[in-house]
C-alpha angles and dihedrals in degrees: 000000000000127000091249092064092050092055092054093060110090116229115263111263121215114254114263119249108258125196093191095102091052092049090048091050090051091047091051091047090064094046118113090238094059094041092051091047090053092046091049094046102037106016094240138076121255115250090199095223092144091055091049090050093051092049092047091050091050093049090047090053089054090064094056131084118269093247091053092048092051091051093048094047092047091050091050092049092050092048093055116093117236115240094224127065111219118220136182116242091260092050090048092051092050092047091049091049091050092051102036106015091107090065095065 
């Protein structure tokens, strides 16, 4: 590939922030299917406040500058706990022995 072809390719732009998934989640929250599931499982209907909050946060982010949005999203991502605990091979071996060593 020559250097001319590389210059023709536009730089990758970051994906735009979309509130569609939050709106869809809110819409589904008010559906009879979801409300009946909640009533069956918990004995009460869902007031969907969490979905409203998520949609409001997304719409509020849309009014900010791109640099501010990136900082906020990075901070949120860092504050979330990862579902997996990472271990070195030695830590993994010791953990496995502790859990399943009695089976050997």
